[in-house]
LOKE-718776 format. One line per field, with one value per residue (C-alpha): residue number from 1; residue in one letter; chain; x, y, z. Coordinates in Angstrom, 3 decimals. Example, Ala and Ser with C-alpha at 12.3 -4.5 7.8 and 13.67 -1.06 7.14 Angstrom:
2
vodren: [1; 2]
marmi: [A; S]
volum: [A; A]
xx: [12.300; 13.670]
yy: [-4.500; -1.060]
zz: [7.800; 7.140]
END
This chain:
476
vodren: [1; 2; 3; 4; 5; 6; 7; 8; 9; 10; 11; 12; 13; 14; 15; 16; 17; 18; 19; 20; 21; 22; 23; 24; 25; 26; 27; 28; 29; 30; 31; 32; 33; 34; 35; 36; 37; 38; 39; 40; 41; 42; 43; 44; 45; 46; 47; 48; 49; 50; 51; 52; 53; 54; 55; 56; 57; 58; 59; 60; 61; 62; 63; 64; 65; 66; 67; 68; 69; 70; 71; 72; 73; 74; 75; 76; 77; 78; 79; 80; 81; 82; 83; 84; 85; 86; 87; 88; 89; 90; 91; 92; 93; 94; 95; 96; 97; 98; 99; 100; 101; 102; 103; 104; 105; 106; 107; 108; 109; 110; 111; 112; 113; 114; 115; 116; 117; 118; 119; 120; 121; 122; 123; 124; 125; 126; 127; 128; 129; 130; 131; 132; 133; 134; 135; 136; 137; 138; 139; 140; 141; 142; 143; 144; 145; 146; 147; 148; 149; 150; 151; 152; 153; 154; 155; 156; 157; 158; 159; 160; 161; 162; 163; 164; 165; 166; 167; 168; 169; 170; 171; 172; 173; 174; 175; 176; 177; 178; 179; 180; 181; 182; 183; 184; 185; 186; 187; 188; 189; 190; 191; 192; 193; 194; 195; 196; 197; 198; 199; 200; 201; 202; 203; 204; 205; 206; 207; 208; 209; 210; 211; 212; 213; 214; 215; 216; 217; 218; 219; 220; 221; 222; 223; 224; 225; 226; 227; 228; 229; 230; 231; 232; 233; 234; 235; 236; 237; 238; 239; 240; 241; 242; 243; 244; 245; 246; 247; 248; 249; 250; 251; 252; 253; 254; 255; 256; 257; 258; 259; 260; 261; 262; 263; 264; 265; 266; 267; 268; 269; 270; 271; 272; 273; 274; 275; 276; 277; 278; 279; 280; 281; 282; 283; 284; 285; 286; 287; 288; 289; 290; 291; 292; 293; 294; 295; 296; 297; 298; 299; 300; 301; 302; 303; 304; 305; 306; 307; 308; 309; 310; 311; 312; 313; 314; 315; 316; 317; 318; 319; 320; 321; 322; 323; 324; 325; 326; 327; 328; 329; 330; 331; 332; 333; 334; 335; 336; 337; 338; 339; 340; 341; 342; 343; 344; 345; 346; 347; 348; 349; 350; 351; 352; 353; 354; 355; 356; 357; 358; 359; 360; 361; 362; 363; 364; 365; 366; 367; 368; 369; 370; 371; 372; 373; 374; 375; 376; 377; 378; 379; 380; 381; 382; 383; 384; 385; 386; 387; 388; 389; 390; 391; 392; 393; 394; 395; 396; 397; 398; 399; 400; 401; 402; 403; 404; 405; 406; 407; 408; 409; 410; 411; 412; 413; 414; 415; 416; 417; 418; 419; 420; 421; 422; 423; 424; 425; 426; 427; 428; 429; 430; 431; 432; 433; 434; 435; 436; 437; 438; 439; 440; 441; 442; 443; 444; 445; 446; 447; 448; 449; 450; 451; 452; 453; 454; 455; 456; 457; 458; 459; 460; 461; 462; 463; 464; 465; 466; 467; 468; 469; 470; 471; 472; 473; 474; 475; 476]
marmi: [M; P; E; F; N; Y; Q; P; S; I; Q; V; L; Q; A; L; V; G; A; S; F; A; E; L; N; N; L; N; K; A; V; R; L; W; Y; T; L; R; E; L; G; A; E; F; Q; P; A; Q; F; T; D; R; S; W; R; E; H; L; Y; K; S; P; D; R; N; R; D; N; K; P; G; Q; I; D; G; C; L; C; T; K; T; I; A; D; I; L; F; D; R; A; P; D; K; A; D; L; W; S; K; W; K; Q; S; L; Q; V; L; L; T; A; Y; Y; R; A; R; D; L; P; E; I; A; D; R; K; L; A; A; Y; L; I; A; L; E; L; E; K; P; F; D; V; T; G; K; T; I; L; G; D; L; K; T; L; T; Q; I; P; K; T; S; A; A; K; Y; L; G; S; I; G; S; S; E; F; Q; L; P; D; E; F; P; L; T; L; V; E; V; Q; Q; I; D; R; S; R; L; I; V; S; A; E; E; P; R; S; L; Q; D; P; A; Y; L; T; G; D; F; S; S; F; A; Y; L; F; A; E; P; T; R; E; I; Q; R; F; H; I; H; A; D; Y; H; T; P; K; D; K; L; L; E; V; N; Q; Y; L; R; R; L; R; E; N; W; S; K; D; R; S; T; P; C; Q; L; Q; Y; Y; S; S; S; R; I; G; A; E; R; R; Y; T; V; V; V; Y; P; V; C; L; Y; Y; Y; Q; R; A; F; Y; L; C; A; F; G; L; G; F; E; A; K; Y; E; W; H; N; Y; R; L; D; R; I; E; R; L; E; D; L; D; W; E; Q; H; R; D; I; I; P; Q; L; L; F; D; T; C; D; E; L; D; D; L; Q; L; L; D; V; V; K; S; G; L; E; E; A; Y; G; F; D; F; Y; R; K; S; R; E; M; V; L; R; F; D; R; E; F; H; D; R; Y; I; A; N; T; F; R; H; Q; T; F; Q; P; I; S; K; Q; G; L; L; N; N; D; P; N; L; A; G; T; V; D; R; Y; P; D; G; A; F; Y; T; M; D; Y; R; V; G; D; N; S; V; I; M; R; L; R; A; W; G; Q; N; V; E; V; L; S; P; P; E; L; R; D; R; L; R; E; D; I; R; Q; T; W; E; L; Y; N; G; N; P; D; R; V]
volum: [A; A; A; A; A; A; A; A; A; A; A; A; A; A; A; A; A; A; A; A; A; A; A; A; A; A; A; A; A; A; A; A; A; A; A; A; A; A; A; A; A; A; A; A; A; A; A; A; A; A; A; A; A; A; A; A; A; A; A; A; A; A; A; A; A; A; A; A; A; A; A; A; A; A; A; A; A; A; A; A; A; A; A; A; A; A; A; A; A; A; A; A; A; A; A; A; A; A; A; A; A; A; A; A; A; A; A; A; A; A; A; A; A; A; A; A; A; A; A; A; A; A; A; A; A; A; A; A; A; A; A; A; A; A; A; A; A; A; A; A; A; A; A; A; A; A; A; A; A; A; A; A; A; A; A; A; A; A; A; A; A; A; A; A; A; A; A; A; A; A; A; A; A; A; A; A; A; A; A; A; A; A; A; A; A; A; A; A; A; A; A; A; A; A; A; A; A; A; A; A; A; A; A; A; A; A; A; A; A; A; A; A; A; A; A; A; A; A; A; A; A; A; A; A; A; A; A; A; A; A; A; A; A; A; A; A; A; A; A; A; A; A; A; A; A; A; A; A; A; A; A; A; A; A; A; A; A; A; A; A; A; A; A; A; A; A; A; A; A; A; A; A; A; A; A; A; A; A; A; A; A; A; A; A; A; A; A; A; A; A; A; A; A; A; A; A; A; A; A; A; A; A; A; A; A; A; A; A; A; A; A; A; A; A; A; A; A; A; A; A; A; A; A; A; A; A; A; A; A; A; A; A; A; A; A; A; A; A; A; A; A; A; A; A; A; A; A; A; A; A; A; A; A; A; A; A; A; A; A; A; A; A; A; A; A; A; A; A; A; A; A; A; A; A; A; A; A; A; A; A; A; A; A; A; A; A; A; A; A; A; A; A; A; A; A; A; A; A; A; A; A; A; A; A; A; A; A; A; A; A; A; A; A; A; A; A; A; A; A; A; A; A; A; A; A; A; A; A; A; A; A; A; A; A; A; A; A; A; A; A; A; A; A; A; A; A; A; A; A; A; A; A; A; A; A; A; A; A; A; A; A; A; A; A; A; A; A; A; A; A; A; A; A; A; A; A]
xx: [2.792; -0.431; -2.731; -4.813; -8.593; -10.441; -13.057; -12.813; -16.016; -16.527; -15.716; -12.423; -11.138; -11.823; -10.506; -7.153; -6.998; -8.541; -10.243; -13.354; -14.041; -15.591; -11.954; -11.315; -7.633; -8.403; -10.231; -7.391; -5.069; -7.357; -7.567; -3.728; -3.332; -5.872; -4.223; -0.744; -1.721; -3.568; -0.659; 2.221; 0.290; -0.520; 1.984; 4.950; 7.323; 10.941; 13.986; 14.663; 12.260; 12.560; 10.241; 11.884; 11.392; 7.809; 7.351; 8.822; 6.248; 3.377; 4.486; 6.953; 9.018; 9.089; 10.970; 14.062; 13.356; 10.907; 9.789; 8.150; 4.993; 5.254; 3.801; 0.621; 1.686; -1.005; -1.918; -0.036; -1.638; -1.456; -4.149; -6.755; -9.728; -11.020; -13.402; -10.683; -8.514; -11.121; -12.896; -10.156; -10.516; -14.347; -16.487; -19.416; -17.312; -20.028; -22.575; -20.174; -19.085; -22.748; -23.474; -20.187; -20.832; -24.372; -22.737; -20.536; -23.406; -25.359; -22.299; -21.573; -25.235; -25.247; -21.968; -22.919; -26.159; -25.182; -23.167; -24.836; -28.469; -30.076; -29.454; -25.856; -25.298; -26.893; -24.695; -21.427; -22.460; -23.154; -19.804; -18.079; -19.505; -18.817; -14.937; -15.049; -15.360; -12.165; -9.949; -6.725; -5.256; -1.941; -1.208; 0.990; 4.645; 7.390; 7.102; 3.436; 4.155; 6.991; 4.406; 1.951; 4.361; 5.447; 1.626; 1.118; 4.226; 2.267; -0.776; -0.562; -2.003; -0.557; 1.496; 5.111; 6.200; 7.817; 11.062; 10.906; 14.018; 15.117; 15.896; 19.244; 18.883; 15.055; 13.497; 10.244; 8.097; 4.936; 2.143; 2.641; -1.146; -4.088; -5.627; -8.559; -11.022; -11.739; -11.768; -8.217; -7.382; -9.576; -7.511; -4.301; -2.656; -2.274; -0.296; 1.581; 3.992; 7.534; 10.044; 13.682; 16.811; 19.922; 18.748; 17.432; 13.951; 11.165; 8.926; 6.464; 5.667; 2.475; 3.263; 6.465; 8.547; 12.094; 13.599; 14.629; 12.685; 9.308; 10.174; 10.792; 7.762; 5.155; 6.698; 6.629; 3.849; 1.632; 2.674; 4.223; 2.344; 0.985; 4.524; 5.511; 9.262; 9.877; 10.382; 11.452; 13.307; 14.067; 15.536; 12.716; 13.648; 10.071; 10.012; 7.408; 5.349; 4.855; 3.795; -0.086; 0.118; 2.202; -0.424; -3.133; -1.279; -0.839; -4.513; -5.486; -3.370; -4.794; -8.523; -7.122; -5.873; -8.979; -10.898; -11.926; -9.445; -6.792; -6.780; -4.165; -3.141; -1.800; 1.201; 2.623; 6.114; 9.266; 12.346; 15.722; 17.522; 16.551; 17.616; 15.619; 12.272; 12.284; 12.300; 8.544; 6.476; 3.346; 3.009; 0.226; 1.250; -0.148; 0.626; 1.925; 3.365; 4.975; 8.639; 10.011; 13.561; 16.395; 14.402; 11.561; 8.344; 8.495; 5.766; 6.871; 4.774; 4.803; 3.867; 4.772; 8.291; 10.101; 11.514; 8.082; 8.392; 6.593; 8.820; 9.178; 9.892; 10.228; 8.401; 9.193; 5.984; 7.136; 8.234; 4.505; 2.758; -0.542; -2.143; -5.236; -7.063; -8.019; -10.337; -8.978; -11.252; -9.291; -5.885; -6.159; -2.917; -1.147; -2.391; -0.718; 2.787; 2.170; 1.487; 3.932; 6.796; 5.783; 3.497; 0.560; -2.194; -2.883; -2.168; -0.912; 0.664; 2.899; 3.628; 4.938; 6.822; 8.568; 9.509; 10.768; 12.441; 14.210; 15.465; 16.743; 18.773; 20.884; 21.725; 20.105; 16.552; 16.132; 15.275; 14.398; 18.059; 20.672; 22.725; 26.275; 28.733; 31.275; 34.301; 35.467; 38.428; 38.152; 40.578; 40.946; 40.515; 37.385; 36.113; 36.505; 34.752; 31.930; 31.294; 31.877; 28.553; 26.387; 23.781; 24.260; 22.394; 21.541; 24.209; 26.960; 29.203; 32.958; 35.121; 38.413; 41.667; 41.920; 38.219; 39.250; 42.170; 39.997; 37.667; 40.058; 43.937; 44.789; 44.014; 46.896; 49.037; 46.278; 46.238; 49.796; 49.766; 47.071; 47.610; 45.047; 42.527; 38.709; 37.592; 33.694; 31.356; 27.960; 25.515; 24.647; 22.228; 24.213; 23.363; 21.900; 22.936; 22.377; 25.202; 27.615; 26.359; 27.053; 30.510; 31.246; 30.241; 32.634; 35.228; 39.033; 38.046; 37.045; 38.343; 36.325; 38.563; 35.956; 34.208; 36.509; 33.823; 32.663; 36.173; 36.821; 33.573; 34.723; 38.435; 37.073; 34.647; 37.820; 39.949; 37.186; 36.824; 40.509; 40.459; 37.494; 39.695; 43.129; 42.424; 40.650; 42.984; 40.406; 39.803; 42.333]
yy: [11.515; 12.036; 14.807; 14.107; 14.929; 13.626; 16.050; 16.522; 14.691; 13.297; 9.721; 10.684; 12.496; 9.858; 7.139; 9.245; 9.297; 6.262; 7.646; 9.141; 12.956; 13.138; 14.321; 17.525; 16.704; 13.717; 16.199; 18.545; 15.869; 14.628; 18.110; 18.424; 14.991; 15.836; 19.320; 17.734; 14.968; 17.540; 19.910; 17.194; 15.977; 19.396; 21.971; 20.948; 18.519; 19.452; 17.486; 16.893; 16.636; 17.253; 18.156; 21.595; 22.237; 21.072; 23.708; 26.526; 25.668; 25.535; 28.825; 30.587; 31.398; 28.803; 28.544; 26.100; 24.541; 21.753; 22.458; 25.933; 26.985; 29.060; 32.279; 34.297; 35.631; 37.338; 35.307; 32.094; 28.723; 28.675; 31.426; 29.681; 27.698; 24.317; 26.106; 28.126; 25.187; 22.539; 24.992; 27.742; 27.165; 26.855; 30.028; 28.783; 28.207; 29.281; 26.865; 23.903; 24.503; 24.580; 21.252; 19.782; 20.729; 19.277; 15.953; 16.119; 16.972; 13.851; 11.762; 13.378; 13.372; 9.664; 9.029; 11.282; 10.133; 6.428; 7.261; 9.936; 11.123; 13.395; 16.591; 15.841; 14.926; 17.972; 20.169; 18.504; 18.722; 22.585; 23.122; 21.095; 23.247; 26.385; 25.139; 23.903; 27.305; 28.509; 25.576; 26.138; 22.812; 24.151; 26.183; 23.207; 22.538; 21.332; 17.960; 17.652; 18.257; 15.607; 13.315; 13.774; 13.081; 9.872; 8.827; 9.281; 6.722; 4.128; 4.147; 0.522; -1.056; 1.612; 1.167; 1.638; 4.329; 7.405; 8.336; 11.971; 12.371; 12.305; 13.751; 12.500; 8.858; 8.558; 8.035; 9.286; 7.238; 8.708; 6.957; 7.050; 7.157; 7.156; 3.756; 3.030; 2.455; 3.771; 0.197; -0.283; 2.985; 2.022; -1.175; 0.648; -1.280; 0.959; -1.486; -0.251; -3.219; -1.947; -4.594; -3.143; -4.335; -3.000; -2.833; -0.047; 0.808; 0.848; 4.035; 2.721; -0.569; -0.045; -2.215; -0.273; -3.670; -2.731; -2.684; -6.117; -7.933; -6.335; -7.392; -11.180; -11.175; -9.864; -11.856; -15.209; -14.727; -17.113; -20.777; -21.436; -24.511; -25.105; -25.298; -22.701; -21.943; -18.718; -19.275; -16.967; -18.292; -15.527; -15.684; -14.678; -13.597; -13.635; -16.456; -19.059; -18.439; -14.797; -15.595; -15.614; -12.066; -10.731; -11.894; -10.371; -7.009; -7.072; -7.784; -4.918; -2.504; -3.386; -2.780; 0.536; 1.487; 0.411; 3.125; 6.273; 7.993; 5.921; 6.281; 6.469; 3.491; 2.633; 0.282; -1.671; -2.249; -3.912; -2.360; -4.092; -0.713; 0.305; -0.792; -2.437; -1.075; 1.256; -1.448; -1.977; 1.275; 2.556; 5.003; 6.565; 6.803; 7.179; 4.342; 4.978; 1.934; -1.560; -2.582; -6.033; -4.964; -7.300; -10.565; -8.849; -6.730; -3.109; -0.622; 2.890; 5.427; 8.912; 9.615; 10.872; 9.268; 8.235; 11.712; 13.182; 14.734; 13.735; 11.757; 9.059; 5.470; 2.000; -0.731; -4.236; -6.211; -9.368; -6.827; -5.117; -6.705; -4.865; -2.810; -0.842; 1.449; 4.728; 7.656; 10.892; 12.881; 11.479; 12.025; 15.328; 16.497; 14.324; 16.195; 19.721; 18.295; 15.730; 18.333; 20.893; 18.478; 16.587; 18.017; 20.680; 18.188; 14.828; 13.008; 9.502; 9.488; 12.425; 10.607; 7.565; 9.907; 11.181; 7.640; 6.841; 10.012; 9.470; 6.150; 7.415; 10.432; 8.281; 4.490; 2.986; 1.994; 4.653; 7.246; 9.664; 9.919; 12.574; 11.649; 12.261; 11.467; 8.516; 7.971; 4.448; 2.630; -0.822; -3.420; -3.270; -6.959; -7.129; -4.141; -5.309; -8.764; -7.631; -3.780; -2.720; -2.523; -3.291; -0.946; -0.399; 3.079; 6.085; 7.935; 5.147; 6.752; 6.241; 9.308; 9.914; 10.291; 13.836; 14.449; 12.918; 14.940; 18.099; 17.325; 16.316; 16.925; 14.885; 11.644; 12.083; 9.463; 6.899; 7.609; 7.132; 3.727; 2.410; 3.409; 0.929; 1.636; 1.929; 5.190; 5.579; 8.246; 7.311; 9.282; 7.167; 7.448; 8.260; 5.428; 2.979; -0.441; -1.742; 0.547; -0.981; -4.610; -3.708; -2.579; -5.664; -7.717; -6.401; -6.867; -6.244; -5.617; -1.932; 0.884; 3.600; 6.838; 9.308; 10.364; 9.784; 8.688; 6.088; 4.884; 4.567; 2.461; 0.074; 0.037; -0.859; -3.562; -5.068; -4.708; -6.293; -9.130; -9.561; -9.885; -12.472; -14.807; -13.947; -14.055; -17.209; -20.096; -22.793; -22.240; -23.487]
zz: [-35.700; -37.661; -36.735; -33.731; -34.727; -32.077; -30.548; -26.667; -25.780; -22.317; -23.541; -25.333; -22.144; -19.802; -22.172; -22.188; -18.433; -17.399; -14.187; -12.708; -13.362; -9.854; -8.950; -10.830; -10.893; -13.084; -15.552; -15.625; -16.652; -19.314; -20.753; -20.641; -22.278; -25.183; -25.849; -25.861; -28.475; -30.556; -30.492; -30.999; -34.068; -35.724; -34.830; -32.656; -34.625; -33.691; -34.645; -30.904; -28.227; -24.709; -21.954; -21.852; -25.434; -25.075; -22.146; -24.111; -26.724; -24.304; -22.431; -24.512; -21.574; -19.037; -15.618; -16.256; -12.891; -13.216; -9.593; -10.592; -12.310; -15.365; -13.759; -14.628; -18.111; -20.079; -22.859; -21.359; -21.577; -17.960; -17.514; -19.908; -18.365; -19.472; -21.785; -23.358; -23.941; -25.323; -27.723; -28.442; -32.455; -32.462; -33.469; -31.459; -28.278; -25.872; -27.239; -27.243; -23.736; -22.414; -24.310; -22.946; -19.385; -19.650; -20.597; -17.783; -15.333; -16.452; -15.741; -12.411; -11.317; -11.726; -10.040; -6.928; -6.566; -6.416; -3.310; -1.470; -0.517; -3.385; -1.234; -0.560; -4.343; -5.532; -3.239; -4.430; -7.886; -7.579; -5.897; -8.697; -11.316; -9.758; -9.574; -13.164; -14.572; -12.628; -13.255; -15.240; -16.187; -17.345; -14.429; -13.118; -12.589; -15.172; -13.194; -14.086; -17.689; -17.869; -16.053; -18.808; -21.421; -19.692; -19.493; -23.075; -23.759; -21.718; -24.129; -25.627; -28.932; -31.417; -34.556; -34.484; -32.011; -33.441; -31.599; -30.618; -28.272; -24.935; -21.548; -20.158; -20.849; -20.558; -24.048; -24.885; -27.460; -28.198; -30.115; -33.808; -34.145; -31.600; -30.793; -33.063; -30.279; -27.090; -25.644; -26.379; -24.255; -21.489; -21.224; -20.033; -17.309; -14.309; -12.454; -9.631; -9.174; -10.501; -11.222; -10.576; -12.071; -13.529; -17.220; -19.315; -18.619; -21.381; -20.862; -23.242; -21.268; -19.540; -16.569; -15.784; -16.102; -16.668; -20.217; -21.823; -19.234; -20.141; -23.851; -22.870; -20.504; -23.154; -26.193; -23.978; -21.596; -23.522; -24.394; -27.886; -29.253; -25.782; -24.369; -21.887; -23.045; -20.735; -17.086; -14.341; -11.133; -8.802; -5.275; -2.496; 0.787; 2.293; 4.879; 3.997; 7.115; 6.163; 2.539; 3.535; 5.113; 2.280; -0.295; 1.939; 2.107; -1.676; -2.178; 0.529; -1.583; -4.866; -3.178; -2.006; -5.336; -7.306; -5.244; -7.048; -4.473; -2.704; 1.033; 3.819; 5.610; 9.265; 9.245; 12.224; 11.321; 12.357; 11.248; 10.966; 11.019; 14.284; 17.728; 20.495; 21.444; 18.379; 16.025; 16.144; 15.439; 13.885; 11.123; 9.084; 5.304; 1.823; -0.118; -3.702; -5.481; -5.048; -5.972; -6.261; -5.321; -4.373; -3.544; -1.627; -2.101; -0.836; -0.508; -1.373; 0.721; 2.082; 5.849; 9.240; 9.923; 13.013; 13.571; 13.447; 10.097; 6.693; 4.476; 2.007; 3.127; 1.615; 3.796; 3.387; 2.904; 5.204; 7.991; 8.024; 11.162; 10.405; 7.767; 8.109; 5.644; 7.064; 6.101; 4.763; 7.120; 9.958; 8.562; 6.402; 8.005; 5.343; 2.457; 2.908; 3.340; 0.689; -1.744; -0.531; -0.854; -3.866; -6.364; -6.753; -6.876; -5.113; -8.367; -8.070; -11.423; -10.385; -7.081; -9.095; -11.221; -7.954; -6.934; -10.550; -11.188; -7.632; -8.843; -12.116; -10.558; -8.336; -7.797; -4.780; -3.784; -1.097; -3.598; -0.769; 0.663; -0.462; -3.424; -4.112; -6.910; -6.624; -8.659; -9.465; -10.965; -12.513; -13.212; -17.052; -17.693; -15.438; -16.865; -20.360; -19.442; -17.121; -17.156; -20.802; -22.644; -19.602; -18.001; -14.282; -13.944; -15.823; -14.121; -14.376; -17.084; -18.096; -17.501; -19.549; -17.412; -18.422; -17.306; -14.164; -13.522; -14.378; -11.568; -9.040; -9.773; -6.489; -8.381; -10.580; -8.678; -9.189; -13.127; -13.242; -11.149; -13.212; -16.957; -18.062; -15.458; -16.504; -14.783; -14.099; -12.139; -10.809; -8.520; -5.614; -2.465; 0.749; 3.530; 1.036; 1.922; -1.549; -2.875; -0.431; -1.576; -5.075; -4.374; -2.177; -4.932; -7.366; -4.703; -5.583; -9.192; -8.172; -6.276; -4.757; -5.411; -3.893; -2.029; 1.093; 3.302; 1.125; 0.461; 4.112; 4.587; 2.331; 3.649; 7.294; 5.862; 4.231; 7.391; 9.610; 6.923; 7.070; 10.814; 10.652; 8.435; 9.684; 13.398; 13.975; 14.799; 14.769; 10.877; 8.441]
END
């Protein structure tokens, strides 16, 4: 990656983050992105790139746990202010910082006065400038640093990306060179619609479309010689009489996310997983993103759940009966718990990373459920035809017979009975129905070896199915 020589002007920083600096969180993120690009281009060029090696470069001795901050070490980057970071190499640092603040003040004055009375705007600006001197952009957790790296992979319109390495199975591809114009950076697609499929995910894709699907979509989105050659046919569970409401919810959510700061929503929801009167309930949530998953749209949101505790949940859009935008001032109780459980700052990109990381950590759409490892045995012929060389999930990995026995010696009998068996492990979300549906689809071609409760669940399902077909004399 060539050296990054852009000075930290307000315009360059805003182009990087694509958001208003009226929120200090956005400015902090922009400063981190600018510093990261400068360091990656000039000093930090390892043979293998991981977020941990990057944190080691930043902090010299970071905590290995991404959930922790680096700690207040003398001389550590986490102790440096915005002025220290932006102008650390400048001999006239004080003068540059003063001029930079003047540019920011002009921008913020226009922003606040367009929304408030002059005296209110002036008070907000004064408080902002005081806080500005104290901000320490790199005093954040490893998850925030990881989110910054992923943000950089989503900057489009660059030349061929330079492969820098991976974390697990998630590859980082950083721009080989910075976009030639600021306009190109400002056109970054901040779409919250995520299409989920059992295919590898391309982190450089700005729309978060998954893997190979994204390459097809962008390559064939426009007609070729005025003929549309690429078509999508997908099953859709939403009833026709609910389509209008679903489209209205989609527009309402887009409008919410288009604000300088997204706001909570109140949902009246009808749940298929509850019983009787408990199926219909009202909940206040902070909306984060949309997923199209297994033939329906879902809203991933954080809020006060059914058991009166704050939690993540997926809400199917056609089961939302009412959606109403709320004001932060009336529901500030969401903020402390949201920050405590997910991130250090109310940063939507961090919250998106919570969702995406959860989906990567274990198979299943309910990313907030507990995870556990399963062990599977596939029929060899079925495996060679339909499983080998396919992608199911990041954690779906073959395991040797010896590795299997090292993990669980009790499986020796199974290994002996099926010398040609193909054995796999995969982390899954306990209680997620999509996991059960996947195993049912594989049918008699797969055997769940562990954990026992998942194996018992499949055995009971098969028993009931057998009784259904074996015990009805009216059917042939």
